[in-house]
matplotlib code that plots the C-alpha trace (Angstrom):
import matplotlib.pyplot as plt

x = [0.0, 1.2, -1.2, 0.1, -1.0, -4.4, -5.2, -4.3, -6.6, -9.5, -9.2, -8.9, -11.7, -13.8, -14.2, -14.8, -13.3, -13.5, -10.7, -10.9, -8.4, -7.3, -5.6, -2.9, -3.4, -6.8, -5.5, -5.3, -2.7, -3.5, -1.2, -1.1, -1.7, -5.6, -7.8, -10.7, -13.1, -14.0, -10.9, -11.9, -15.4, -14.4, -12.0, -15.0, -17.2, -14.4, -14.5, -17.9, -18.4, -14.8, -13.8, -11.5, -8.4, -7.3, -5.3, -3.3, -1.6, -2.3, -1.0, -0.2, 0.9, 1.7, 2.0, 5.5, 4.6, 3.8, 5.4, 3.5, 0.0, 0.6, 1.4, -1.6, -4.0, -2.2, -2.8, -6.6, -7.6, -6.6, -7.4, -4.3, -2.9, -1.6, 0.7, -0.8, 2.3, 2.2, 5.8, 9.3, 8.8, 5.7, 7.1, 6.7, 7.4, 4.1, 2.1, 1.7, 2.6, 3.0, 1.7, 4.9, 3.0, 4.1, 2.0, 1.7, -1.1, 1.1, 4.5, 6.1, 9.4, 9.8, 6.3, 7.2, 10.6, 12.3, 10.7, 11.2, 14.9, 14.8, 12.4, 13.8, 16.3, 14.3, 11.6, 14.2, 15.6, 12.3, 11.4, 8.2, 6.2, 6.1, 3.2, 4.3, 1.1, 0.4, -1.6, -3.6, -5.5, -8.9, -10.7, -13.3, -15.3, -13.1, -9.5, -8.1, -5.1, -3.6, -3.5, -2.2, 0.7, 1.7, 1.6, -0.1, -3.3, -5.8, -7.0, -10.3, -13.6, -14.5, -11.1, -11.5, -9.1, -6.3, -6.9, -7.0, -3.7, -2.1, -3.1, -1.7, 1.6, 1.8, 1.2, 3.8, 6.2, 5.6, 3.4, 1.2, -1.9, -3.6, -5.1, -7.7, -8.2, -10.6, -8.6, -9.5, -12.8, -13.5, -17.1, -17.6, -16.4, -14.2, -16.7, -18.0, -17.2, -13.6, -13.2, -14.7, -12.2, -9.3, -10.7, -10.6, -7.4, -5.1, -4.8, -4.3, -6.2, -7.9, -8.3, -10.7, -11.1, -12.4, -15.6, -17.4, -20.2, -23.1, -23.3, -24.5, -21.6, -19.2, -21.3, -21.1, -17.3, -17.2, -19.7, -17.5, -14.4, -12.8, -11.6, -11.0, -12.8, -11.4, -13.5, -11.9, -13.4, -17.1, -16.3, -14.5, -17.5, -19.8, -18.5, -22.3, -21.9, -19.4, -22.6, -23.9, -20.5, -18.9, -21.4, -23.8, -23.0, -20.5, -20.3, -21.0]
y = [-0.1, 3.6, 5.5, 9.1, 7.7, 6.5, 9.7, 11.6, 9.0, 9.8, 13.6, 13.4, 10.8, 12.6, 9.5, 9.5, 7.2, 6.6, 5.8, 4.5, 5.8, 3.4, 4.7, 2.0, 3.0, 1.5, -1.7, -4.6, -6.9, -9.2, -12.4, -12.2, -10.1, -10.3, -7.3, -7.7, -5.5, -2.3, -2.3, -5.8, -4.9, -1.9, -4.3, -6.9, -4.3, -3.0, -6.5, -6.5, -3.2, -2.5, 1.1, 2.1, 2.4, 2.1, 4.8, 4.0, 6.5, 9.2, 12.7, 10.8, 7.2, 5.9, 2.1, 1.0, -1.7, 0.6, -1.8, -4.9, -3.0, -1.9, -5.5, -6.8, -4.6, -5.4, -9.0, -8.5, -7.0, -7.0, -3.4, -1.0, 0.4, 3.9, 5.5, 8.7, 9.5, 11.9, 11.9, 10.6, 7.4, 6.3, 4.5, 0.6, -1.6, -3.0, -0.6, 0.2, 3.9, 6.8, 10.4, 12.6, 15.4, 18.9, 21.1, 24.0, 25.8, 26.1, 27.9, 25.1, 24.5, 20.9, 19.9, 22.0, 20.3, 19.2, 15.7, 15.0, 15.1, 12.9, 10.5, 10.6, 8.0, 5.5, 6.0, 5.1, 2.3, 0.8, 1.3, 3.2, 5.1, 8.7, 10.8, 14.5, 16.0, 19.6, 19.1, 21.8, 21.8, 23.4, 24.7, 22.0, 23.9, 22.8, 22.2, 18.9, 16.6, 17.6, 21.5, 20.8, 18.3, 20.4, 23.6, 25.5, 27.4, 25.8, 28.1, 29.6, 28.2, 31.3, 32.0, 30.2, 32.7, 31.9, 28.2, 28.5, 30.5, 28.1, 25.0, 27.1, 27.7, 24.0, 23.1, 25.5, 23.9, 20.7, 18.8, 16.1, 16.5, 18.7, 17.2, 19.4, 18.1, 19.4, 16.9, 13.8, 14.3, 17.6, 18.8, 20.1, 18.9, 21.1, 23.6, 22.9, 26.5, 26.2, 22.9, 24.5, 27.5, 25.0, 23.2, 26.1, 27.2, 23.9, 21.3, 18.6, 15.5, 16.9, 14.5, 15.9, 14.4, 15.1, 15.6, 13.4, 11.7, 11.1, 10.3, 13.6, 15.3, 13.0, 13.8, 17.4, 17.1, 15.2, 17.7, 20.4, 19.1, 16.2, 13.2, 11.1, 11.4, 9.9, 8.7, 7.9, 9.0, 8.3, 4.6, 4.4, 5.7, 3.5, 0.8, 0.3, 3.4, 2.0, 0.7, 4.2, 6.0, 3.5, 1.0, 3.7, 4.9, 8.1, 9.1, 12.9]
z = [0.0, -0.8, 1.5, -0.2, -3.3, -2.2, -0.2, -3.7, -5.6, -3.1, -3.8, -7.6, -8.0, -5.3, -3.4, 0.3, 3.1, 6.8, 9.1, 12.9, 15.2, 17.9, 20.9, 21.9, 25.8, 25.5, 24.2, 27.0, 26.2, 29.0, 28.9, 25.1, 22.1, 22.5, 22.7, 25.2, 26.8, 24.6, 22.6, 21.5, 21.0, 18.9, 16.6, 16.3, 15.0, 12.7, 11.4, 10.7, 9.1, 7.5, 7.5, 4.8, 7.2, 10.8, 12.3, 15.6, 18.0, 20.6, 22.0, 25.3, 25.4, 29.0, 27.9, 27.5, 25.3, 22.2, 19.5, 20.9, 21.1, 17.4, 16.4, 18.2, 16.4, 13.1, 13.7, 14.7, 11.3, 7.5, 7.1, 6.2, 9.5, 9.5, 12.4, 14.0, 16.2, 19.0, 19.4, 18.0, 20.2, 18.5, 15.9, 14.9, 12.1, 12.4, 10.2, 6.4, 6.5, 9.2, 9.0, 9.3, 11.1, 11.0, 13.5, 11.0, 13.0, 16.0, 16.8, 18.6, 16.8, 18.3, 16.5, 13.4, 12.8, 15.9, 16.6, 12.9, 13.0, 15.8, 14.2, 10.7, 11.0, 12.7, 10.1, 7.5, 9.3, 9.5, 5.9, 6.7, 4.0, 5.6, 4.5, 4.9, 6.7, 7.6, 11.0, 12.2, 15.4, 15.2, 18.3, 19.0, 21.9, 24.8, 25.7, 24.4, 25.1, 21.8, 22.5, 26.0, 25.2, 22.1, 24.2, 21.2, 20.7, 18.2, 15.2, 16.4, 14.6, 13.0, 11.6, 8.4, 6.7, 8.9, 8.4, 4.8, 4.6, 7.0, 4.8, 1.7, 3.5, 4.1, 0.4, -0.8, 1.7, 0.0, 2.3, 0.7, 2.7, 5.3, 8.6, 10.2, 13.8, 16.6, 18.9, 20.8, 22.8, 21.1, 22.1, 18.6, 15.1, 12.7, 11.2, 7.5, 6.7, 7.7, 5.9, 2.9, 3.1, 3.2, 0.4, -1.9, -0.9, -1.5, -4.3, -1.6, 0.0, 3.3, 6.4, 9.1, 12.7, 16.2, 17.5, 14.7, 16.7, 14.1, 10.4, 9.9, 11.4, 9.1, 6.1, 6.7, 6.7, 3.5, 1.7, 3.0, 1.2, 3.4, 1.7, 4.7, 8.0, 11.2, 14.0, 17.5, 20.8, 19.7, 19.1, 22.2, 24.2, 22.3, 19.9, 18.8, 16.8, 14.2, 12.2, 11.9, 11.1, 8.8, 7.2, 6.0, 2.5, 2.4, -0.9, -1.3]

ax = plt.figure().add_subplot(projection="3d")
ax.plot(x, y, z, "-o")
ax.set_aspect("equal")
plt.show()
């Protein structure tokens, strides 16, 4: 799988895709790489409904067995697995690609380039496909782990012009996709008007995540210009939502 090419194809053909984000901290290894309790329920539902991709990662990873957890998730499904890292330590050979995230909405130099310098040799050593991604935090109506850990302010919900100019700068810097994220556990998803402004400003695939809890919110993101929508916290809270958020048609 070449995830960069697949994202580009989604955008060029105006098709839509859904990814489920799994937080490794919530994957219980037990005595072997099994996935019981709610994480196991989510993965069982994933097998039944088959989203297009699985993302794995998080802003805070307290579990030391990160690689084993990624391996367990990979073994539990045949879906493409994409790493959504929160730090240079969150790398694993058991993924199909890694989002090489540059937090272009913030002014923290470590998340613009510093962590990338640390991670680059390991990414090359593991032979991972790195997807240069302009990561933009958007105000989701409440403070989130991502904004706290990154020590950055999200772009205000009503500042679509700032979001569009930021995405445009990312494209001019050579990034291959834009990720608009309201953050894990956000009260509100990224506004449609903001997605539309970014869509008009760049000729790149757009990923949108954070705060999406209903099929209506998912389709609003698609109709505004998102190519790939990421569902995370909603499924951790209620795995039964997978049928609503994934199995219903999502062509715009």
